[in-house]
N, C-alpha and C positions, 0 to 999 in steps of 0.2 A: 482432580483431573491429572492424569499421569503422562499424557502425551507431550508432544513438543509443538509449540506454536511459533512458526517462523513467518515474518512478514517481509515483503519487498516494497521499498518506497523509492520515489524518484520523480523528477519532473517529466514533462512530455518528451518522448523520444529517448529515454534513458535505457531502454532495452529490457525492462522488467520481465515482460512475457517470455522473451527468448531465454533469459537466464533461469526463470522458474521451470520451464520445460526441460532444460538441460539438467538442472538439479534434480527434478523429479525422476528422470531416467537414471541418473547416477545412484540415487538413494534406493530406487526399486531394484537395481542390479545388486545392491548390497543387502537385499532382503528386507528392506524397511517397508512398512505399510504407509502409503502417502496419499493425502487428499489435497488436491489443488483447487483453490477458490479465488474469486476475484471480487473486488468492491468497486462500485456497487454491482451486485449480481449474484450468480450461483444458486439462487432459488427463483422460482417462477415470479413471485412478487417482487423480489429485488431486481430481477432483470427487467421487469416492466418499468420500475422506477428508473433504472439506468437509461432506458430509451427516452424517457421524459427529460432527464437531467442533461443528456448529451445532445438532444435535438436542437439544432440551430433555431428552429421556429419558436423555441421557448425562451428567447432572449429577454422576455418581460419578467421572468421569475425574479422575485426579490432575493436579496442575500440571505435573509432569514428563512424564506421558503426553501431555498437551495440547501441550506444547512439541515433543516428538519427532514427533508426528503432523503438526504444521504444517511442521516441517523436512523430513519425508519428502515431503510434498506439493510443497514447493519444489524439492527435489532432482530430482524427476521433471519438473517444469515447466522448470527450467533446462536439463536435458539434452535434453528433447524439443522445446521450443519456443523458449526465449530465446536460447540460444547459436546454433542454426541461423539464426534470424532476424537476429541481429546480424551473422553471417558473410555474410548476403545483403544487408547494408547497409540493412536496414529500420529504421524508427523503431518501437521497441517501447514501447507505453503500458501500464503494468502497475498495476492496482488493488491496492495493498499490496505490500510486499516486506520486507526485513530490518528496517527501522525499525519496522514493525508488531509484529514479534516482540519487539524490545527493549522496546517500550512496553507492549504488552498482557501479555506473560508476564514481562517484567522489572520495569518500574515498577508495572504493575497487580497482578501476582500475587506479586512479590517474589523471583522466581528470580534467580540470580546472572547479572548482565549480562555479565560477562567470559566465562562459559561460553556464553551465548547468542551472543556475538560470535564466539567460536571455532568453534562448531558451524555458525553461519550462514555463515562463510567457507568451511568445509569443503564444505557442500552447494551453495554458489553457484558453485563452479569458476571463480572470477575474475570472474564477472558482477556488476558493481556499477553502480548508477544513476549516470548522468552528471548528471541533473537531477531534483529532487524537488519537487513541489508539495504543500505541507502546508496543507490547508484547515482553518482553525481555527474552532471553535465552542464556546461554553460547553457543558459536559456535559449539563446539564438541558435546554437548548434543543435540542441534537442528538438526545437521546432522544425528545423531543416530536416533532421532525420525522420521526424514524424510525418513529413510530407505535406506540411501546410495545415491550414485551419479546417480540419475535417469534422470537428464537433464544436459544441457551444463553448467548451472550456478552452480549447486550443485557439479559438479565434479571438481571445482576449488580447489586449495590447502587450507588447514585449515587456513593458514596465511591470505588469502584473506577474508575468512568468519569472522575472528576475526577483520579485519579492518572494515568490514561491521557493525558488532555489535558495535564497538567503535564509528563509525560514527553516528549510530542511537542514542547512549547515549549522544553524543555531541549535536546533534540536539535537543534532549529532554531537555537538560540542558539550551539550548539557547532559547527555546520556551515553557516555562512551562505552560503558559496559554492555549495554543492550544494542545500541545502534553502531554498526560497523560501516563507515563511509568508504566507498569504493569508487574510484574514478572509472567512469563508463568508457573504457578503452575498447579495443577490439573484443569480439565475442569470446574467443578462446582464453585470453589472459584474464578477462573479468571472471569467467567461470572457474578458472583455476584458483583464483583468489577466494571466491565464494566457497569452493569445496574445501580448501585448506582451513578456512575459518569454521565451517560447520563440523569438520572432522575434529578440530580442537574442542569445539563446544560439546560434541557428543561424548568425547573421551572424559570430559570433566563432569558432565551432568547426567549421563545415562549409564 
């Protein structure tokens, strides 16, 4: 696989979708072939699972059921979209990937992170992010920006979302070469920092 796999991570309200769209436009203007994806989602099957996972009516789902549904959605996305795009030497921009699972289901829900890493590796078929932008925002501020508890994950207690943020920051400190922690400031300054970092990465690796 000769393409470039870039993931965006961050807690609720960190602005990932906005920043991905801006980066997609920037890269396309530079003549790059770009594919934008989201997790869970971006295939028919994975979008179906997304609706189940985010539906507030499904609050009865156990932690392990939740984990396995996210991984099933990823398995299909990797097989159907990510690996083919990387083989075509495209730049893949993905909203969430394995880091989200480690943080939301591991640090957030307390599931065994070693098991999550093992299963995540199994479903990813060798597809690993080359570069990750972690948009950091305090949990309470992020939830405020997100507009309240609009889905099953967002309606969890503030303590849960603080564990998620702390988990992200721990991953960032453990993987500084891959994970670039960016304070989720205003849209323009955040995008400028992302563009600077990806330009440096492309100069070194492509």
